[in-house]
C-alpha positions as a LaTeX table, in Angstrom:
\begin{tabular}{lrrr}
\hline
Residue & $x$ (\AA) & $y$ (\AA) & $z$ (\AA) \\
\hline
Met1 & $-20.04$ & 17.28 & $-16.82$ \\
Thr2 & $-22.35$ & 15.54 & $-14.34$ \\
Arg3 & $-21.75$ & 11.88 & $-13.82$ \\
Thr4 & $-24.48$ & 9.45 & $-13.00$ \\
Leu5 & $-23.95$ & 6.45 & $-10.79$ \\
Thr6 & $-25.48$ & 3.43 & $-12.48$ \\
Ser7 & $-24.21$ & 1.09 & $-9.80$ \\
Lys8 & $-24.74$ & 2.09 & $-6.20$ \\
Pro9 & $-21.59$ & 3.41 & $-4.54$ \\
Pro10 & $-20.63$ & 2.45 & $-1.00$ \\
Ser11 & $-21.91$ & 4.38 & 1.98 \\
Arg12 & $-18.90$ & 6.70 & 1.80 \\
Phe13 & $-20.56$ & 8.63 & $-1.02$ \\
Lys14 & $-18.07$ & 11.49 & $-0.83$ \\
Leu15 & $-15.22$ & 9.12 & $-1.69$ \\
Ala16 & $-17.21$ & 7.70 & $-4.60$ \\
Glu17 & $-18.04$ & 11.19 & $-5.86$ \\
Arg18 & $-14.42$ & 12.32 & $-5.75$ \\
Ile19 & $-13.12$ & 9.14 & $-7.40$ \\
Leu20 & $-15.73$ & 9.51 & $-10.16$ \\
Glu21 & $-14.83$ & 13.16 & $-10.70$ \\
Leu22 & $-11.19$ & 12.21 & $-11.17$ \\
Ser23 & $-11.82$ & 9.11 & $-13.32$ \\
Phe24 & $-12.46$ & 8.56 & $-16.99$ \\
Ala25 & $-15.26$ & 6.04 & $-16.28$ \\
Gln26 & $-18.87$ & 7.03 & $-15.75$ \\
Thr27 & $-19.82$ & 4.41 & $-13.14$ \\
Trp28 & $-18.45$ & 3.56 & $-9.72$ \\
Asp29 & $-17.65$ & $-0.07$ & $-10.62$ \\
Glu30 & $-15.69$ & 1.01 & $-13.70$ \\
Ala31 & $-14.03$ & 3.99 & $-12.03$ \\
Lys32 & $-12.61$ & 2.09 & $-9.08$ \\
Arg33 & $-10.90$ & $-0.34$ & $-11.47$ \\
Glu34 & $-8.97$ & 2.54 & $-13.04$ \\
Trp35 & $-7.03$ & 3.21 & $-9.85$ \\
Glu36 & $-3.92$ & 1.38 & $-8.70$ \\
Leu37 & $-1.97$ & 1.47 & $-5.47$ \\
Asp38 & 1.08 & 3.56 & $-6.29$ \\
His39 & 2.67 & 4.23 & $-2.91$ \\
Ile40 & 2.02 & 3.61 & 0.77 \\
Tyr41 & 3.43 & 5.55 & 3.66 \\
Phe42 & 2.95 & 6.53 & 7.26 \\
Ala43 & 2.10 & 10.19 & 7.81 \\
Asp44 & 4.22 & 12.37 & 10.00 \\
Pro45 & 2.59 & 12.08 & 13.47 \\
Trp46 & 2.61 & 15.88 & 13.77 \\
Ser47 & 0.79 & 16.42 & 10.49 \\
Pro48 & $-1.42$ & 13.45 & 9.60 \\
Gly49 & $-3.32$ & 13.64 & 6.35 \\
Thr50 & $-6.93$ & 13.72 & 5.26 \\
Cys51 & $-8.55$ & 10.99 & 3.18 \\
Leu52 & $-10.34$ & 11.83 & $-0.04$ \\
Cys53 & $-13.56$ & 10.89 & 1.81 \\
Gly54 & $-12.90$ & 13.69 & 4.31 \\
His55 & $-11.83$ & 11.51 & 7.26 \\
Ser56 & $-9.00$ & 12.95 & 9.27 \\
Pro57 & $-6.52$ & 12.19 & 10.65 \\
Ile58 & $-5.16$ & 9.34 & 8.57 \\
Val59 & $-1.80$ & 7.89 & 9.46 \\
Glu60 & $-1.61$ & 4.93 & 7.06 \\
Gln61 & $-1.82$ & 6.71 & 3.74 \\
Cys62 & $-2.16$ & 5.26 & 0.26 \\
Glu63 & $-1.33$ & 7.17 & $-2.86$ \\
Leu64 & $-3.46$ & 6.01 & $-5.77$ \\
Phe65 & $-2.74$ & 6.68 & $-9.43$ \\
Asn66 & $-5.08$ & 6.64 & $-12.40$ \\
Ser67 & $-3.11$ & 5.96 & $-15.58$ \\
Leu68 & $-6.05$ & 7.00 & $-17.79$ \\
Thr69 & $-6.35$ & 10.50 & $-16.32$ \\
Gly70 & $-2.92$ & 10.99 & $-14.76$ \\
Glu71 & $-4.57$ & 11.87 & $-11.43$ \\
Thr72 & $-3.00$ & 11.02 & $-8.08$ \\
Val73 & $-4.95$ & 11.02 & $-4.81$ \\
Thr74 & $-4.28$ & 10.25 & $-1.16$ \\
Val75 & $-6.70$ & 7.89 & 0.52 \\
Gly76 & $-6.62$ & 6.27 & 3.94 \\
Asn77 & $-5.75$ & 2.59 & 4.18 \\
His78 & $-9.25$ & 1.79 & 5.48 \\
Cys79 & $-11.02$ & 3.31 & 2.45 \\
Val80 & $-8.59$ & 1.72 & 0.02 \\
Ala81 & $-9.23$ & $-1.74$ & 1.43 \\
Arg82 & $-12.94$ & $-1.40$ & 2.11 \\
Phe83 & $-14.22$ & 0.54 & $-0.88$ \\
Leu84 & $-11.64$ & 0.27 & $-3.64$ \\
Asp85 & $-10.72$ & $-3.38$ & $-3.08$ \\
Leu86 & $-6.99$ & $-2.69$ & $-3.33$ \\
Arg87 & $-4.65$ & $-4.80$ & $-1.20$ \\
Ser88 & $-3.00$ & $-2.28$ & 1.10 \\
Glu89 & $-3.74$ & $-3.71$ & 4.56 \\
Gly90 & $-1.40$ & $-6.69$ & 4.10 \\
Leu91 & 1.41 & $-4.33$ & 3.11 \\
Phe92 & 0.86 & $-2.14$ & 6.15 \\
Arg93 & 0.65 & $-5.23$ & 8.39 \\
Ala94 & 4.02 & $-6.46$ & 7.06 \\
Ile95 & 5.57 & $-3.04$ & 7.59 \\
Arg96 & 4.25 & $-2.75$ & 11.14 \\
Arg97 & 5.65 & $-6.24$ & 11.86 \\
Val98 & 9.16 & $-5.45$ & 10.58 \\
Ala99 & 9.12 & $-2.03$ & 12.25 \\
Ala100 & 8.62 & $-3.78$ & 15.58 \\
Asp101 & 11.41 & $-6.28$ & 14.87 \\
His102 & 13.84 & $-5.55$ & 12.05 \\
Glu103 & 14.81 & $-9.22$ & 11.79 \\
Arg104 & 11.26 & $-10.33$ & 10.95 \\
Arg105 & 10.67 & $-11.68$ & 7.48 \\
Leu106 & 8.98 & $-9.43$ & 5.01 \\
Ser107 & 5.85 & $-10.84$ & 3.37 \\
Val108 & 6.11 & $-11.91$ & $-0.24$ \\
Ala109 & 3.51 & $-9.29$ & $-1.23$ \\
Ala110 & 5.47 & $-6.51$ & 0.51 \\
Ala111 & 8.74 & $-7.65$ & $-1.09$ \\
Glu112 & 7.09 & $-7.73$ & $-4.52$ \\
Phe113 & 5.56 & $-4.27$ & $-4.02$ \\
Ala114 & 8.90 & $-2.81$ & $-2.86$ \\
Trp115 & 10.71 & $-4.39$ & $-5.81$ \\
Lys116 & 8.17 & $-3.00$ & $-8.31$ \\
Lys117 & 8.65 & 0.44 & $-6.78$ \\
Gly118 & 12.43 & 0.13 & $-7.21$ \\
Trp119 & 13.15 & 0.10 & $-3.48$ \\
Leu120 & 14.68 & $-3.40$ & $-3.58$ \\
Thr121 & 17.01 & $-5.08$ & $-6.01$ \\
Glu122 & 16.02 & $-8.27$ & $-7.79$ \\
Trp123 & 18.41 & $-10.14$ & $-5.50$ \\
Asp124 & 16.69 & $-8.69$ & $-2.41$ \\
Arg125 & 13.27 & $-9.70$ & $-3.75$ \\
Ile126 & 14.41 & $-13.25$ & $-4.47$ \\
Phe127 & 16.00 & $-13.46$ & $-1.01$ \\
Cys128 & 12.73 & $-12.41$ & 0.70 \\
Val129 & 10.60 & $-14.76$ & $-1.39$ \\
Ser130 & 12.98 & $-17.69$ & $-0.83$ \\
Leu131 & 12.59 & $-17.33$ & 2.94 \\
His132 & 8.89 & $-18.13$ & 2.58 \\
Arg133 & 9.33 & $-21.33$ & 0.61 \\
Gly134 & 9.34 & $-24.79$ & 2.14 \\
Arg135 & 11.22 & $-25.53$ & 5.33 \\
Lys136 & 13.13 & $-22.26$ & 5.33 \\
Arg137 & 10.08 & $-20.45$ & 6.65 \\
Thr138 & 10.09 & $-22.38$ & 9.92 \\
Arg139 & 13.82 & $-22.18$ & 10.52 \\
Ser140 & 15.40 & $-19.26$ & 12.26 \\
Leu141 & 17.61 & $-17.02$ & 10.19 \\
Ser142 & 21.36 & $-17.43$ & 10.20 \\
Pro143 & 23.32 & $-14.40$ & 11.46 \\
Arg144 & 24.13 & $-13.42$ & 7.84 \\
Gln145 & 20.50 & $-13.83$ & 6.73 \\
Ala146 & 19.35 & $-11.74$ & 9.71 \\
Glu147 & 21.83 & $-9.03$ & 8.75 \\
Ile148 & 20.48 & $-8.97$ & 5.17 \\
Met149 & 16.89 & $-8.96$ & 6.41 \\
Val150 & 17.59 & $-5.99$ & 8.68 \\
Arg151 & 19.12 & $-4.08$ & 5.74 \\
Ile152 & 16.12 & $-4.84$ & 3.51 \\
Asn153 & 13.59 & $-3.96$ & 6.20 \\
Lys154 & 15.31 & $-0.67$ & 7.03 \\
Thr155 & 15.31 & 0.23 & 3.34 \\
Ile156 & 11.57 & $-0.34$ & 3.10 \\
Leu157 & 10.84 & 1.46 & 6.37 \\
Arg158 & 12.78 & 4.46 & 5.10 \\
His159 & 10.66 & 4.57 & 1.91 \\
Val160 & 7.34 & 4.46 & 3.78 \\
Gly161 & 8.35 & 7.05 & 6.37 \\
His162 & 8.27 & 4.66 & 9.31 \\
Ser163 & 11.00 & 5.15 & 11.89 \\
\hline
\end{tabular}
């Protein structure tokens, strides 16, 4: 079945073609809304991946899932953010920040994503979110809070393949 593009795809036509082939929708605008960010991870430095658009190597990889077709694809963080309008860059930014310093606070978006994926408990999610509310955000962490934050951050780093 040949699909026609009624709305102009981005300049990365190969990505648009592949997404359309794997989607239920017939147009680019409809097709890109079918996909959701399912997982993010850092590729093994010795075997980085290839984006659906053909770009290689990609280190910050996003796994996308289409619940209508059951398809899963790997796309680079750049293409996900630029062409599919999914919010992956903020998650990678938070992960890079906590990888550099395990006591850093995880962003609310990253905590929510990790909780939805089952990587964090509800208590962990609430702990992370509470650190971003009000005055607590400007205060330094107590030794016990820092210990909890390190545990949470290491859990997330383990799930995304970041050492």
